[in-house]
PAMARKE-110506 format. One record per residue (C-alpha): residue number from 1; y, x, z; residue in one letter; chain. Coordinates in Angstrom, 3 decimals. Each point is the difference from the previous one (the first is absolute). Layout:
<num->NUM	y->Y	x->X	z->Z	residuo->A	cadena->A>;
...
//
This chain:
<num->1	y->189.174	x->108.291	z->-70.171	residuo->M	cadena->A>;
<num->2	y->3.126	x->-1.409	z->1.614	residuo->S	cadena->A>;
<num->3	y->2.885	x->-2.051	z->-1.733	residuo->E	cadena->A>;
<num->4	y->2.180	x->3.421	z->-0.293	residuo->E	cadena->A>;
<num->5	y->-2.527	x->1.536	z->-2.225	residuo->E	cadena->A>;
<num->6	y->0.291	x->-2.731	z->-2.434	residuo->G	cadena->A>;
<num->7	y->-3.479	x->-1.640	z->0.735	residuo->G	cadena->A>;
<num->8	y->-0.288	x->-3.593	z->1.492	residuo->R	cadena->A>;
<num->9	y->-3.319	x->-0.977	z->1.647	residuo->E	cadena->A>;
<num->10	y->-1.478	x->-3.475	z->0.535	residuo->R	cadena->A>;
<num->11	y->-3.207	x->-1.312	z->1.058	residuo->I	cadena->A>;
<num->12	y->-1.952	x->-2.628	z->-1.970	residuo->Y	cadena->A>;
<num->13	y->-2.925	x->-2.097	z->0.923	residuo->T	cadena->A>;
<num->14	y->-1.774	x->-0.725	z->-3.399	residuo->I	cadena->A>;
<num->15	y->-2.245	x->-3.025	z->-0.018	residuo->P	cadena->A>;
<num->16	y->-2.997	x->0.571	z->-2.157	residuo->L	cadena->A>;
<num->17	y->-1.847	x->-3.310	z->0.422	residuo->R	cadena->A>;
<num->18	y->0.198	x->-0.797	z->-3.887	residuo->N	cadena->A>;
<num->19	y->-2.152	x->2.836	z->-0.653	residuo->V	cadena->A>;
<num->20	y->-3.170	x->-2.010	z->1.285	residuo->K	cadena->A>;
<num->21	y->0.478	x->-2.048	z->-3.354	residuo->K	cadena->A>;
<num->22	y->-0.991	x->3.157	z->-1.991	residuo->A	cadena->A>;
<num->23	y->-3.635	x->0.557	z->-0.582	residuo->P	cadena->A>;
<num->24	y->-1.494	x->1.787	z->2.939	residuo->R	cadena->A>;
<num->25	y->-0.284	x->3.255	z->-2.023	residuo->W	cadena->A>;
<num->26	y->3.611	x->0.186	z->-0.940	residuo->K	cadena->A>;
<num->27	y->1.650	x->-1.023	z->3.266	residuo->R	cadena->A>;
<num->28	y->1.025	x->3.514	z->1.257	residuo->S	cadena->A>;
<num->29	y->1.212	x->0.887	z->-3.542	residuo->N	cadena->A>;
<num->30	y->2.033	x->-3.333	z->-0.124	residuo->R	cadena->A>;
<num->31	y->1.221	x->0.870	z->3.723	residuo->A	cadena->A>;
<num->32	y->1.660	x->3.257	z->-1.369	residuo->I	cadena->A>;
<num->33	y->1.592	x->-1.771	z->-2.660	residuo->K	cadena->A>;
<num->34	y->1.295	x->-2.950	z->2.199	residuo->E	cadena->A>;
<num->35	y->1.537	x->2.851	z->2.472	residuo->I	cadena->A>;
<num->36	y->1.878	x->1.701	z->-3.062	residuo->R	cadena->A>;
<num->37	y->1.218	x->-3.343	z->-1.164	residuo->E	cadena->A>;
<num->38	y->1.285	x->-1.295	z->3.439	residuo->F	cadena->A>;
<num->39	y->1.870	x->3.315	z->0.487	residuo->L	cadena->A>;
<num->40	y->1.534	x->-0.069	z->-3.477	residuo->M	cadena->A>;
<num->41	y->1.018	x->-3.581	z->0.508	residuo->R	cadena->A>;
<num->42	y->1.520	x->0.426	z->3.404	residuo->H	cadena->A>;
<num->43	y->1.510	x->3.539	z->-0.486	residuo->T	cadena->A>;
<num->44	y->1.271	x->-0.875	z->-3.687	residuo->K	cadena->A>;
<num->45	y->-1.355	x->3.186	z->-1.195	residuo->S	cadena->A>;
<num->46	y->-2.184	x->0.845	z->-2.979	residuo->D	cadena->A>;
<num->47	y->-1.403	x->3.167	z->1.564	residuo->Y	cadena->A>;
<num->48	y->-2.156	x->-0.151	z->2.954	residuo->V	cadena->A>;
<num->49	y->-2.090	x->3.010	z->1.561	residuo->I	cadena->A>;
<num->50	y->-2.664	x->-1.392	z->2.296	residuo->L	cadena->A>;
<num->51	y->-1.595	x->2.652	z->2.337	residuo->D	cadena->A>;
<num->52	y->-3.619	x->0.865	z->0.377	residuo->A	cadena->A>;
<num->53	y->-0.113	x->-1.593	z->3.494	residuo->T	cadena->A>;
<num->54	y->0.490	x->-3.355	z->-1.759	residuo->I	cadena->A>;
<num->55	y->-2.784	x->0.635	z->-2.444	residuo->N	cadena->A>;
<num->56	y->-2.185	x->1.012	z->2.682	residuo->E	cadena->A>;
<num->57	y->0.567	x->-3.150	z->2.314	residuo->K	cadena->A>;
<num->58	y->-0.492	x->-2.434	z->-2.817	residuo->V	cadena->A>;
<num->59	y->-3.207	x->1.829	z->-1.464	residuo->W	cadena->A>;
<num->60	y->-1.309	x->0.529	z->3.751	residuo->E	cadena->A>;
<num->61	y->-2.504	x->-2.833	z->-0.062	residuo->R	cadena->A>;
<num->62	y->-0.770	x->0.324	z->-3.581	residuo->G	cadena->A>;
<num->63	y->1.010	x->-1.869	z->-3.060	residuo->S	cadena->A>;
<num->64	y->-0.873	x->-3.238	z->1.209	residuo->Q	cadena->A>;
<num->65	y->1.733	x->-0.270	z->3.461	residuo->K	cadena->A>;
<num->66	y->3.434	x->1.056	z->-0.168	residuo->P	cadena->A>;
<num->67	y->2.224	x->-0.847	z->2.975	residuo->P	cadena->A>;
<num->68	y->1.718	x->-3.510	z->0.147	residuo->S	cadena->A>;
<num->69	y->3.449	x->1.696	z->0.813	residuo->R	cadena->A>;
<num->70	y->1.259	x->3.590	z->-0.070	residuo->I	cadena->A>;
<num->71	y->3.263	x->1.486	z->1.487	residuo->R	cadena->A>;
<num->72	y->1.775	x->2.726	z->-1.832	residuo->V	cadena->A>;
<num->73	y->3.367	x->1.810	z->0.834	residuo->K	cadena->A>;
<num->74	y->2.028	x->0.525	z->-3.199	residuo->V	cadena->A>;
<num->75	y->2.483	x->2.520	z->-0.506	residuo->T	cadena->A>;
<num->76	y->2.708	x->-0.004	z->-2.732	residuo->E	cadena->A>;
<num->77	y->1.195	x->3.099	z->-1.655	residuo->E	cadena->A>;
<num->78	y->2.405	x->-0.716	z->-2.792	residuo->E	cadena->A>;
<num->79	y->-2.145	x->-1.907	z->-2.524	residuo->D	cadena->A>;
<num->80	y->-3.524	x->1.118	z->1.575	residuo->I	cadena->A>;
<num->81	y->-1.690	x->-2.082	z->2.497	residuo->I	cadena->A>;
<num->82	y->-2.556	x->1.456	z->2.359	residuo->R	cadena->A>;
<num->83	y->-2.546	x->-1.852	z->1.884	residuo->A	cadena->A>;
<num->84	y->-2.097	x->1.166	z->2.759	residuo->E	cadena->A>;
<num->85	y->-2.565	x->-1.850	z->2.460	residuo->L	cadena->A>;
<num->86	y->1.494	x->-0.947	z->3.426	residuo->V	cadena->A>;
<num->87	y->-2.526	x->0.856	z->2.880	residuo->E	cadena->A>;
//
């Protein structure tokens, strides 16, 4: 989506190091919450939609070994924030 269509795009690298402090079996769950909280904080929005590719990437190695960082492309459309994985 381009600026003319009303949307704005940004790429964020979200650190997930703090997820390692959670119990092993909760780490991927906690990573998804961290991603959502990060995007809410940085975009100042209350409504964030995460794409399925982000979920698949976090859960790729199971619940105990999420990635230590993840890159997402964020598109703003009015009050809705959509995030998808950057590859």
